[in-house]
N, C-alpha and C positions, 0 to 999 in steps of 0.2 A: 503494499500496499502507498503512495504519496503521501510524503511529509507535505502540509498545506502552507505548515509555518514556512518553511524554509525554500520553496515551492514561491512564496511569494513574496519572499526576502528578493531572490532572485530579480523578478520581475518589478519588485520598487530598485532595484539598482539598475535594471535594465530603464526602467523611467529617469532616474535618476541623470545618467548617463544621458541619454537623448535631450534630457533640459539642457546640461551643459553644454552638449554639439549646440547646441539651436541658440542658447547664448553667444558660443564663442566665432558661430557664424551671420548674425547680427549685430555684435558690439559696436561694430566700427559703421557703420554704414545708420543710415537712417529709413523711413518709409517710401521715400522715392528713388530711393538706392534698392531698398529692396523689391520692390513693381518689377524692376526695370532689368532685373538680374536670377535670369531663369536658370542658374546653377543656384545659385543660393533660394531662393524659392524652391527648385525641387529637392534639394539636401533639408528644408526645415519641415516642407509635406511626408519627405521621408517617417522624417522622426518626427514628427506628430502624429505619423501611422504606429510607430511604435511603441509612446506611449499609448494611445488608446489599445493597440490588442494588448499590450501588458495589464494593461486593467481588469480587462478581460478575465485573465488566469490568474487574478488575486483571490483570496477565500470572498467569498460578498462575505462572510462574517467578522473578516477584520476592515474590509471596507466601511461597512453599516458603525463603525469604531469610531469615522472622522467625517466631523463635519464639512463634507466636498460634496460641490457637484456630479458625481460621476458619471452622469446620465449625460452630461454636457463630452465629457472627455471619449466615453463608447460614441456619441450619437458626432463628433466632429472627425471620426480616425474613420465610421463608416462615410462621412460628406468625402471626403478626402479620397477613398480609395472605389466608392459609389457612384459619386455623383463630381467627380472629378472637375469637370467642368461648371460647375456650379461653382468653386469654390474662387471666391474674394481675393484678393491678395491685401489687399487694404481691411481685409476683416480679419484677416492671419497677422498682418502688423500688430492691429487691437490689442489681440489675444496674447503675444509675444512681450506687450509692454503690460497688459492688464490684469492679465489672467494669469499668465506662468509664472512670474514673481511668487503668487501665491500657492500654485499647484507643488512648486518646490520643497517651502514650508512647510506643507503636510508629506511630501514626500519623504524627503530629511526625518520628520516628527517618528513616522510611520517605521520608517526602515530601526531607526535606534530604539523606539519602543519592540520591536519587535526582536533584535539582537540580543536586549538585556535581558 
């Protein structure tokens, strides 16, 4: 039988790495540069897909302990994967600026809690 806690920690680490990559990819640019750069936008969207896929594999009982709109993370992954032609890069930039920092805090807290 699989260890749900260990699997969840691994997925949280995937999320943390993806968040750090997004921060690296976008750290020195503004929204206008982001929207124009296909390489960066593709890389960022892939990392958001990693985040969304990882959430699906974290034990639901663990997710429920943290006040975060996990459904939005899953929905964004589905949008990127299945409705990619409807992705608005300006909205992605807004997520990077407004939502990603909070997600990073929650993921770090979850990781610390599960490791202790």
